[in-house]
C-alpha positions in Angstrom: 42.6 -49.5 1.3 38.9 -49.2 0.3 39.5 -51.1 -2.9 41.3 -53.9 -0.9 38.4 -54.1 1.6 35.9 -54.3 -1.3 37.8 -57.2 -3.0 38.1 -59.1 0.2 34.4 -58.6 0.8 33.5 -59.7 -2.7 35.7 -62.8 -2.4 34.0 -63.8 0.9 30.5 -63.1 -0.6 31.4 -65.1 -3.7 32.6 -68.1 -1.8 29.6 -68.1 0.4 27.2 -67.9 -2.5 29.1 -70.7 -4.4 28.9 -73.0 -1.4 25.2 -72.2 -1.0 24.5 -72.8 -4.7 26.5 -76.0 -5.2 24.7 -78.3 -7.6 22.4 -75.5 -9.0 22.2 -74.7 -12.7 21.2 -71.4 -14.2 17.8 -71.6 -16.0 18.5 -71.5 -19.7 19.0 -73.4 -22.9 22.3 -74.8 -21.7 20.6 -77.1 -19.2 20.0 -80.7 -20.2 16.4 -81.6 -21.2 16.0 -84.0 -18.3 17.1 -81.3 -15.8 14.6 -78.9 -17.3 11.8 -81.3 -17.2 12.5 -82.1 -13.6 12.3 -78.4 -12.6 9.4 -77.3 -14.7 6.0 -76.9 -13.0 2.5 -76.0 -14.4 3.6 -72.4 -14.5 6.9 -72.9 -16.4 8.3 -72.6 -19.0 7.7 -68.9 -19.4 9.1 -66.9 -22.3 9.6 -63.2 -21.8 10.6 -60.6 -24.4 12.9 -57.8 -23.2 15.7 -55.9 -24.8 19.5 -55.6 -25.2 21.8 -52.7 -24.9 20.9 -51.4 -28.4 17.2 -51.6 -27.7 16.6 -54.7 -29.8 14.0 -57.2 -28.7 15.4 -60.4 -27.0 13.3 -63.4 -26.0 14.4 -65.6 -23.1 12.7 -68.7 -21.7 12.6 -69.4 -18.0 12.2 -72.9 -16.7 12.1 -72.0 -13.0 12.2 -68.9 -10.9 15.7 -67.4 -10.8 17.4 -68.0 -7.4 20.6 -66.0 -7.8 19.7 -62.5 -8.9 22.0 -59.5 -9.2 20.0 -56.3 -8.9 21.6 -53.1 -10.1 20.0 -49.7 -9.6 17.2 -48.3 -7.5 14.2 -49.6 -9.4 15.6 -53.1 -9.7 16.2 -53.4 -6.0 12.9 -51.9 -4.9 10.9 -53.9 -7.4 12.3 -57.2 -6.0 11.4 -56.1 -2.5 7.9 -54.9 -3.5 7.2 -58.3 -5.0 8.5 -60.1 -1.9 11.5 -61.5 -3.8 14.4 -60.2 -1.7 15.5 -63.7 -0.8 16.2 -64.4 -4.4 18.8 -61.6 -4.6 22.5 -62.6 -4.0 23.9 -59.1 -4.4 22.6 -55.6 -5.1 24.1 -52.3 -6.1 23.5 -48.7 -7.1 21.1 -46.7 -4.8 20.7 -43.0 -5.5 18.2 -42.7 -2.6 17.5 -44.5 0.7 15.1 -47.4 0.3 11.7 -46.4 1.6 10.9 -47.3 5.2 8.4 -49.9 4.3 11.0 -51.8 2.3 13.9 -51.6 4.8 13.4 -55.1 6.2 13.6 -56.7 2.8 16.5 -54.5 1.8 18.5 -55.8 4.8 18.5 -59.3 3.2 19.7 -58.2 -0.3 23.5 -58.2 0.3 23.8 -54.5 -0.7 27.4 -53.6 -1.8 28.2 -50.0 -0.8 31.7 -49.8 -2.2 30.7 -50.0 -5.9 27.8 -48.3 -7.6 27.6 -50.7 -10.5 29.8 -53.9 -10.8 31.7 -54.8 -13.9 31.2 -58.0 -15.9 34.1 -59.8 -14.2 32.6 -59.1 -10.7 29.2 -60.3 -11.8 30.6 -63.4 -13.4 32.2 -64.4 -10.0 28.8 -64.1 -8.4 27.4 -66.8 -10.8 23.9 -65.2 -11.2 21.0 -66.7 -13.1 19.3 -63.3 -13.6 20.7 -59.7 -13.9 18.3 -56.8 -13.4 19.4 -53.3 -14.3 19.0 -50.3 -16.6 19.6 -50.6 -20.3 22.6 -48.2 -20.3 24.5 -50.5 -17.9 24.4 -53.5 -20.2 27.3 -52.3 -22.3 30.3 -54.5 -22.9 32.4 -52.3 -20.6 29.9 -52.4 -17.7 27.7 -55.4 -16.9 28.3 -57.0 -20.2 26.3 -57.8 -23.3 22.8 -59.3 -23.0 23.3 -61.8 -25.8 26.5 -63.1 -24.2 24.9 -63.6 -20.8 21.9 -65.3 -22.3 24.1 -67.7 -24.3 25.6 -68.8 -20.9 22.2 -69.5 -19.5 22.0 -66.2 -17.5 18.8 -64.2 -18.0 18.8 -60.4 -18.2 16.0 -57.9 -17.7 16.3 -54.2 -18.2 13.7 -51.6 -17.2 11.8 -50.9 -20.5 11.8 -47.2 -19.8 15.6 -47.3 -20.1 15.5 -49.0 -23.5 17.8 -47.4 -26.1 16.4 -45.9 -29.3 14.2 -43.0 -28.3 11.2 -45.1 -27.4 8.4 -43.4 -25.4 8.7 -43.8 -21.6 5.3 -44.6 -20.3 3.2 -45.8 -17.4 2.3 -48.8 -19.5 5.9 -49.8 -19.7 6.3 -49.7 -15.9 3.1 -51.8 -15.5 4.4 -54.3 -18.1 7.8 -54.7 -16.4 6.2 -55.4 -13.0 3.8 -58.0 -14.5 6.7 -59.6 -16.5 8.7 -60.0 -13.4 5.6 -61.5 -11.7 5.5 -64.1 -14.4 9.2 -64.8 -14.2 9.0 -65.5 -10.5 5.5 -67.0 -10.4 4.2 -64.2 -8.2 1.6 -62.8 -10.6 -0.9 -62.0 -7.9 1.6 -59.7 -6.2 2.6 -58.0 -9.4 -1.0 -57.5 -10.4 -1.8 -56.0 -7.1 1.0 -53.4 -7.5 -0.2 -52.5 -11.0 -3.8 -52.4 -10.0 -2.9 -49.9 -7.2 -1.2 -47.6 -9.8 -4.1 -47.9 -12.3 -6.6 -47.2 -9.5 -4.8 -44.0 -8.5 -5.1 -42.7 -12.0 -8.7 -43.8 -12.5 -9.8 -42.4 -9.1 -8.1 -39.1 -9.8 -9.8 -38.8 -13.2 -13.2 -39.6 -11.7 -12.7 -37.0 -8.9 -12.0 -34.2 -11.4 -14.4 -35.2 -14.2 -15.7 -32.1 -15.9 -13.0 -29.8 -14.6 -10.9 -27.7 -17.0 -7.6 -29.3 -18.1 -4.6 -28.2 -16.0 -1.6 -26.9 -18.1 1.6 -28.3 -16.8 5.4 -28.1 -17.1 7.8 -30.6 -15.6 11.2 -29.1 -15.6 14.7 -29.7 -14.1 16.9 -26.6 -13.5 20.5 -27.6 -14.1 23.4 -25.2 -14.1 21.3 -22.2 -15.2 19.5 -24.2 -17.9 16.0 -25.7 -17.8 15.4 -29.3 -19.0 11.8 -30.0 -20.1 10.2 -33.4 -19.6 8.0 -33.9 -22.6 5.3 -36.2 -23.7 7.7 -39.1 -24.3 9.0 -39.0 -20.7 7.4 -41.0 -17.9 6.7 -37.8 -16.1 5.0 -36.4 -19.2 2.9 -39.5 -19.6 1.8 -39.3 -16.0 0.6 -35.7 -16.6 -1.3 -36.7 -19.7 -2.8 -39.9 -18.2 -4.0 -37.8 -15.3 -5.9 -35.5 -17.6 -3.3 -32.7 -17.8 -1.9 -30.8 -20.8 1.9 -30.4 -21.2 2.7 -26.8 -22.3 5.7 -28.1 -24.3 5.2 -31.7 -25.4 8.6 -31.8 -27.1 11.2 -32.9 -24.6 14.2 -30.7 -24.8 15.9 -27.8 -23.1 13.3 -25.0 -22.5 14.4 -21.4 -22.4 13.1 -19.1 -19.7 11.4 -17.0 -22.3 9.5 -20.1 -23.6 8.5 -21.0 -20.1 7.2 -17.5 -19.5 5.2 -17.4 -22.8 3.8 -20.9 -22.1 2.8 -19.8 -18.6 1.7 -23.2 -17.2 -0.8 -23.5 -14.3 1.4 -25.8 -12.4 5.2 -26.4 -12.5 6.8 -29.5 -11.2 10.5 -29.1 -10.4 12.6 -32.3 -10.6 15.2 -33.0 -8.0 17.6 -35.8 -7.1 19.1 -36.0 -3.6 22.0 -38.4 -4.1 23.4 -40.4 -1.2 24.9 -38.1 1.3 22.9 -35.1 0.2 20.4 -33.5 2.5 17.1 -33.9 0.6 15.5 -30.7 2.0 18.5 -28.6 1.0 18.4 -30.1 -2.6 14.7 -29.5 -2.9 15.0 -25.9 -1.6 17.7 -25.2 -4.1 15.8 -26.6 -7.1 12.6 -24.8 -6.2 14.5 -21.5 -5.7 15.8 -21.8 -9.3 12.2 -21.3 -10.5 10.5 -19.5 -7.6 13.2 -16.9 -7.0 14.4 -16.2 -10.5 13.4 -12.6 -11.5 13.0 -13.7 -15.1 10.3 -16.1 -14.1 8.5 -13.8 -11.5 5.5 -13.2 -13.9 4.6 -16.9 -14.1 1.1 -17.7 -12.8 2.4 -20.8 -11.1 5.0 -18.8 -9.2 2.6 -16.1 -8.2 0.0 -18.6 -7.1 2.4 -20.9 -5.2 1.9 -23.8 -7.6 5.5 -24.8 -8.0 6.1 -28.3 -6.5 9.0 -30.6 -6.1 9.0 -34.2 -7.6 11.8 -36.7 -7.1 13.5 -38.0 -10.2 13.3 -41.6 -8.8 9.5 -41.3 -8.8 9.1 -40.2 -12.4 12.0 -42.0 -14.2 12.3 -45.8 -14.5 10.4 -45.7 -11.2 9.3 -49.4 -10.7 7.1 -49.6 -7.6 7.8 -45.9 -6.9 5.6 -45.1 -9.9 2.7 -45.0 -7.5 4.4 -42.2 -5.6 5.0 -40.3 -8.8 1.3 -40.6 -9.8 0.2 -39.3 -6.4 2.7 -36.4 -6.4 1.6 -35.3 -9.9 -2.1 -35.7 -9.1 -1.8 -33.7 -5.9 0.0 -30.9 -7.6 -2.4 -30.7 -10.5 -5.6 -30.9 -8.5 -4.9 -30.4 -4.8 -7.6 -31.6 -2.5 -9.7 -32.6 -5.5 -7.3 -35.5 -6.3 -8.5 -38.8 -5.0 
């Protein structure tokens, strides 16, 4: 019954979008030169380099701002809202967490589809998008479909750089670059620059406030099923720690044994949590913190004894988009307390 309702809803949405978009053409090489010239302004054309499912660089030229965007996953949805582009989105999917209060009005206009976390290629094809935003892992042939195939049809694709395949470092700079690239694509560069400037200022102000202080030794960990995953230097969380003047006690990202954590004895421990839709966030946070704070094997840790074990939400420190600012602030506050700007 739920599947039937979803198909009926999709059919209605598709019909409405097709009627609204009659006569429109996706921005891409398949358009006739005369049509492209008619649509181009002083800002366009704009060529942006992004990536495919395998992590290879892919360039795409935009001749106008996309008008029929499918946004899949938290960061894609929230970046569009933060840039004031919610009216360009014809369908959105894939929230792990509730959209922040400040973005709720924009979210209400994004045709969010609750029945499916991530649509398949056939569903997206029916929506006739001119841009698909998502994570790199979702652009597989059995999911959203291949980037090259979409581009050949005149449909642009953009994946969060920190989800690029191939083991590339996940950095603050990548988040900045994605926001600025989307600003160029939609000709809202001032908005994009303001978001990025806010993030950079939070880092710079923190460093200025703690100049001359000893470096804080940090671990960012995620307890999962009795094991402890360590967020190393190549993670976005690890880069936040480093950019804020901290030192990671184990720069290599991998599983960390309890014995290794005890020997490393960080000054501060950040515990990653993810409260999925339907979960009570406070319960999830308490459970994750207890895995570190209440484990007898970790009782000797300075961070445990001094009460310097703090929660950090995964969505703020992994492919975070505009939530990157929240991640920076959480890490800074945990590392420096009232000294943080």
